[in-house]
C-alpha positions as CSV (number, residue, x, y, z in Angstrom):
1,M,38.8,38.9,-52.9
2,K,36.8,41.2,-55.3
3,D,35.9,39.1,-58.2
4,G,36.7,35.4,-58.4
5,I,39.7,33.5,-60.0
6,L,40.7,30.9,-61.9
7,L,44.3,29.5,-60.8
8,I,46.1,27.2,-62.7
9,S,49.6,26.0,-61.3
10,L,51.5,23.1,-63.1
11,D,53.9,20.8,-61.7
12,F,57.1,20.9,-64.1
13,E,58.9,18.4,-63.4
14,I,60.0,15.9,-66.5
15,H,61.3,12.4,-65.2
16,W,62.5,14.1,-61.6
17,G,58.8,13.6,-60.7
18,V,58.3,10.2,-61.6
19,S,61.9,8.5,-61.0
20,D,60.7,6.4,-57.8
21,H,58.2,4.5,-59.9
22,H,59.4,4.9,-64.0
23,T,62.2,4.3,-66.0
24,V,62.7,7.0,-68.9
25,E,61.9,4.1,-70.7
26,S,58.6,2.6,-68.8
27,Y,57.2,6.2,-69.1
28,N,58.5,7.9,-72.2
29,E,55.5,7.7,-74.3
30,N,54.6,10.5,-71.9
31,L,58.2,12.2,-71.5
32,R,59.2,12.4,-74.8
33,K,56.5,15.2,-75.7
34,V,57.1,17.4,-72.8
35,P,58.5,19.7,-74.7
36,E,55.6,19.6,-77.6
37,V,53.1,19.8,-74.5
38,V,54.6,22.9,-72.8
39,Q,54.8,25.0,-76.1
40,G,51.1,24.0,-76.6
41,L,50.2,25.6,-73.3
42,L,52.2,28.5,-73.5
43,N,50.4,29.0,-76.7
44,L,47.3,28.5,-75.4
45,F,47.3,30.8,-72.2
46,E,49.4,33.6,-74.4
47,G,46.1,33.2,-76.7
48,K,43.2,33.2,-74.0
49,K,45.5,35.4,-71.9
50,I,46.0,33.3,-69.3
51,H,48.0,33.5,-66.2
52,A,49.6,30.1,-64.7
53,T,52.4,29.1,-61.8
54,W,55.1,26.7,-63.2
55,A,56.5,25.2,-59.9
56,T,59.9,24.0,-61.4
57,V,62.1,21.1,-60.0
58,G,65.7,23.3,-59.5
59,M,67.5,20.5,-61.3
60,L,65.7,21.2,-64.6
61,F,67.6,24.5,-64.5
62,C,71.2,23.0,-64.0
63,R,73.2,22.9,-67.3
64,S,75.2,20.5,-66.8
65,K,75.4,17.2,-64.7
66,E,78.7,18.6,-63.0
67,E,76.6,21.6,-62.3
68,L,73.8,19.9,-60.5
69,F,75.7,18.2,-57.7
70,S,77.9,21.3,-57.2
71,F,74.6,23.0,-55.3
72,V,73.6,21.4,-52.6
73,K,77.0,19.1,-50.9
74,S,76.3,15.6,-50.2
75,E,76.1,15.9,-46.3
76,N,73.1,18.2,-46.7
77,R,71.4,16.3,-49.3
78,P,68.3,14.6,-48.1
79,K,69.3,11.1,-46.2
80,Y,65.4,9.0,-47.2
81,K,65.4,5.5,-45.8
82,E,64.1,4.4,-49.0
83,A,67.1,5.2,-51.3
84,K,64.6,5.1,-54.1
85,F,63.3,8.4,-53.3
86,S,66.4,10.3,-54.2
87,N,67.3,12.3,-57.4
88,Y,70.4,12.9,-56.5
89,I,70.9,8.6,-56.9
90,V,69.0,9.0,-60.5
91,A,71.4,12.1,-61.3
92,E,74.4,9.3,-61.4
93,H,72.9,8.0,-64.5
94,I,71.8,11.0,-66.4
95,G,73.2,12.4,-69.5
96,Q,75.8,15.7,-69.4
97,C,73.2,18.4,-70.5
98,E,70.1,19.1,-72.1
99,E,71.2,18.5,-75.8
100,E,72.1,14.8,-74.3
101,D,69.4,14.5,-72.0
102,P,66.1,16.6,-72.3
103,Y,64.5,14.3,-69.3
104,H,66.2,16.0,-66.4
105,F,67.6,19.4,-68.2
106,A,65.2,22.2,-69.4
107,G,66.9,25.3,-69.5
108,S,65.5,25.8,-72.6
109,L,61.8,25.2,-72.0
110,I,62.0,27.2,-68.5
111,R,63.5,30.3,-70.4
112,K,60.2,30.3,-73.0
113,I,57.9,29.8,-70.0
114,I,59.9,33.0,-68.5
115,D,59.5,35.4,-71.6
116,T,55.6,34.3,-71.8
117,P,53.3,37.0,-70.4
118,G,51.9,36.0,-67.2
119,Q,53.5,33.0,-66.4
120,E,55.2,32.8,-62.9
121,M,58.2,30.6,-62.2
122,A,57.6,29.2,-58.8
123,S,59.4,26.1,-57.1
124,H,59.0,22.3,-56.7
125,T,62.2,21.9,-55.0
126,F,65.5,21.4,-56.0
127,S,65.5,17.8,-56.0
128,H,61.3,17.3,-56.2
129,Y,62.0,16.6,-52.1
130,Y,59.9,14.5,-50.5
131,C,58.7,16.0,-47.0
132,L,57.4,13.5,-45.0
133,E,59.3,10.4,-46.6
134,P,61.2,8.7,-43.2
135,G,64.8,9.7,-43.1
136,Q,64.9,13.6,-44.6
137,T,65.1,16.4,-41.9
138,A,64.1,20.3,-41.8
139,E,67.9,21.2,-41.8
140,Q,68.1,19.0,-45.5
141,F,64.6,20.7,-46.6
142,Y,66.5,24.3,-46.2
143,Y,69.0,23.2,-48.0
144,D,67.4,22.0,-50.8
145,I,65.2,25.0,-50.9
146,A,68.4,27.3,-50.6
147,A,69.4,25.8,-54.1
148,A,66.5,26.0,-55.6
149,R,66.0,29.8,-55.1
150,E,69.8,30.1,-56.2
151,I,69.8,28.6,-59.1
152,A,66.6,30.8,-60.2
153,R,68.0,33.4,-59.2
154,R,70.7,33.4,-62.2
155,E,67.7,33.4,-64.4
156,Q,66.4,36.6,-62.6
157,V,63.8,34.8,-61.2
158,D,62.7,35.5,-57.7
159,I,61.2,32.5,-56.4
160,K,58.1,33.8,-54.3
161,S,55.8,30.4,-54.6
162,I,56.0,26.6,-54.0
163,V,54.4,23.4,-54.6
164,F,55.8,20.6,-52.2
165,P,56.2,17.8,-54.4
166,A,53.6,14.8,-54.4
167,N,51.6,17.5,-52.5
168,Q,53.3,15.8,-48.8
169,F,52.7,19.0,-47.0
170,H,54.4,19.6,-43.7
171,P,53.6,22.5,-41.7
172,E,56.9,22.4,-39.6
173,Y,58.5,23.5,-43.3
174,L,57.0,26.7,-43.7
175,Q,59.6,28.1,-41.7
176,Q,62.1,27.2,-44.0
177,C,60.0,28.5,-46.7
178,R,59.5,31.7,-45.2
179,E,63.3,32.2,-44.2
180,Q,64.1,32.0,-47.8
181,G,61.8,34.7,-48.9
182,I,58.7,32.3,-49.9
183,Q,55.7,33.9,-49.6
184,C,52.8,31.6,-50.6
185,Y,52.0,27.4,-51.2
186,R,50.1,25.2,-52.4
187,G,48.4,24.2,-49.8
188,N,46.0,20.7,-50.3
189,Y,42.1,20.8,-50.1
190,P,41.1,20.9,-46.6
191,S,39.4,17.2,-46.4
192,W,41.0,14.2,-45.2
193,I,40.8,12.4,-48.3
194,Y,43.2,14.6,-49.6
195,Q,45.5,15.1,-46.7
196,F,48.6,13.0,-48.3
197,Q,51.1,11.1,-46.4
198,A,54.5,9.3,-47.1
199,K,53.8,7.3,-50.1
200,S,54.5,4.2,-48.4
201,K,51.1,5.2,-46.0
202,E,48.9,6.3,-48.3
203,G,46.1,3.7,-48.5
204,L,44.1,2.5,-51.5
205,F,40.7,3.6,-50.1
206,K,41.8,7.1,-50.4
207,R,42.8,6.7,-53.7
208,M,39.8,5.5,-54.5
209,A,37.9,8.2,-53.1
210,R,39.8,10.6,-54.6
211,L,39.2,9.2,-58.1
212,I,35.5,9.3,-57.1
213,D,35.4,12.9,-56.2
214,T,37.1,13.8,-59.9
215,Y,33.4,12.5,-60.9
216,L,30.7,12.7,-58.4
217,P,30.7,15.8,-55.8
218,L,31.6,13.5,-52.3
219,K,32.9,17.0,-51.0
220,G,30.5,19.3,-53.1
221,N,31.8,22.2,-55.0
222,R,35.8,22.8,-54.6
223,C,36.0,26.7,-54.6
224,V,38.6,27.8,-52.1
225,D,39.6,30.8,-50.2
226,A,43.6,31.7,-49.1
227,V,44.7,31.6,-45.8
228,M,47.5,33.0,-44.5
229,E,49.3,30.1,-42.2
230,K,52.4,30.7,-40.4
231,G,53.3,33.9,-42.0
232,I,52.8,32.2,-45.7
233,L,49.5,32.5,-47.6
234,N,47.9,29.0,-48.5
235,I,46.2,28.8,-51.6
236,P,44.7,25.0,-51.3
237,A,44.5,23.6,-54.5
238,S,40.5,22.7,-56.0
239,C,41.2,20.1,-58.4
240,F,43.6,17.5,-60.1
241,L,43.0,18.0,-64.2
242,R,43.4,13.9,-64.7
243,P,44.6,13.0,-67.5
244,Y,42.3,11.6,-70.2
245,N,41.5,8.1,-69.4
246,P,40.2,6.1,-72.8
247,K,38.5,3.5,-70.5
248,L,36.5,5.9,-68.3
249,S,35.4,8.2,-71.5
250,F,32.0,7.5,-71.2
251,I,31.8,9.3,-68.0
252,E,34.0,12.2,-69.0
253,W,31.0,14.8,-69.2
254,L,30.8,14.2,-65.6
255,R,34.0,14.9,-64.8
256,I,34.3,18.0,-67.1
257,G,30.9,19.3,-65.9
258,R,31.6,18.7,-62.4
259,M,35.0,21.3,-63.1
260,K,32.6,23.8,-65.1
261,R,30.0,23.7,-62.9
262,E,32.6,24.3,-59.8
263,M,34.5,27.3,-62.0
264,T,30.9,28.7,-62.1
265,A,30.4,28.7,-58.4
266,A,33.8,30.7,-57.7
267,A,33.0,33.2,-60.4
268,K,30.0,33.8,-58.5
269,K,30.5,33.5,-54.4
270,K,33.9,35.3,-56.0
271,K,36.4,32.4,-54.3
272,I,39.3,31.1,-56.3
273,Y,39.4,27.5,-58.1
274,H,42.7,26.0,-58.4
275,L,43.1,23.8,-61.0
276,W,46.4,21.5,-61.3
277,W,48.4,19.1,-63.1
278,H,51.7,18.2,-65.1
279,P,52.8,18.8,-67.9
280,H,54.1,15.2,-68.7
281,N,50.1,14.1,-68.1
282,F,49.5,15.6,-71.8
283,G,52.3,13.6,-73.0
284,K,49.4,10.8,-73.8
285,H,46.0,11.4,-75.3
286,T,47.8,15.0,-76.0
287,D,44.9,15.9,-78.4
288,K,42.3,14.6,-76.1
289,N,43.4,16.1,-73.4
290,F,44.4,19.9,-74.6
291,S,40.6,19.5,-76.1
292,I,39.4,19.3,-72.8
293,L,42.0,22.3,-71.4
294,E,40.2,24.4,-73.8
295,S,36.8,23.3,-73.2
296,L,37.5,24.1,-70.2
297,L,39.5,27.4,-70.7
298,N,36.3,29.0,-73.2
299,H,34.1,28.3,-69.7
300,Y,36.3,30.6,-68.2
301,T,36.3,33.0,-70.9
302,R,32.4,33.0,-70.7
303,L,32.5,33.5,-66.6
304,Q,35.0,36.5,-67.4
305,K,32.7,38.4,-69.5
306,K,29.7,37.8,-67.5
307,Y,31.2,37.4,-63.7
308,D,34.7,39.4,-64.1
309,M,36.5,36.3,-62.9
310,Q,40.3,36.9,-63.1
311,S,43.2,34.8,-64.1
312,L,46.0,34.9,-61.4
313,S,48.9,33.3,-61.1
314,M,49.9,31.9,-57.6
315,E,52.2,35.1,-56.7
316,E,49.4,37.6,-58.4
317,I,46.8,36.1,-55.5
318,C,49.4,36.6,-53.2
319,Q,50.0,40.4,-53.8
320,L,46.2,40.8,-53.7
321,H,45.9,39.4,-50.4
322,T,48.7,41.8,-49.1
323,S,46.9,44.6,-50.8
324,N,43.6,44.1,-49.9
325,S,45.0,43.0,-46.3
326,K,46.6,46.6,-46.2
327,T,43.6,48.3,-46.7
328,Q,41.3,46.7,-44.2
């Protein structure tokens, strides 16, 4: 890379992303503010010229409940051993359209994202597909990705990037992505604590290690390089922007300071700093979360002026990588 890069990717899912452990009612404080958060992020990104990737669950594109069930035939849907992971079961009890149910449809928000300069619409699969949960297959994943790309095309969006839900990366599924025209994905940071497993296998020790690493540098500066894997560019995550927690407010300076130092290291070493989160993470303590984000983006602005750091989307990094490879 010629310059350091700040990459922001957002997992845009609303209730589809938390349906296996939250009802709309139990997580309502976060979910109901998603439209406000999305608009606030777009305003902030446009004002500071930030490019970002919005990995969006395909079901959010649907205009009606009937349409949602039409994209993947019943026999081709994921057959998880634990039924709670299937959003098709959740969808049986949702409203009919966005006006009636903004927790499961988001056509108007998707249009705002598409119409905002520098914002990439990417895939978070069609049904928030869990690639490592027992029962599902590579063939079922293929049909899910095909549906995600098909419904995005209706909005004149050609999906080039993917983020795997719950960071459940399955290397064998890259072939299905490549066959569907996907060119890059968000991989996991190359450390054992960031190698995610099926939810039933995710241990407490590993989760605690990730939490500690948020504040104390267990893994050093989490700057990354994009690497080609099986014909698809892997752009690993650096850091999850955890939502503000008032119980941990006394050590917020550690968390924010660490992220800023990592951004500076990426700018100096001409590497990528890949920051990600979910819009619904900002639904609670919204003002505080936006204040933290704005502080990070102000730091990026200083790095842009001093070291020519760039803000790019996943697709733009992929294009840059392809261009550089051709000239070498």
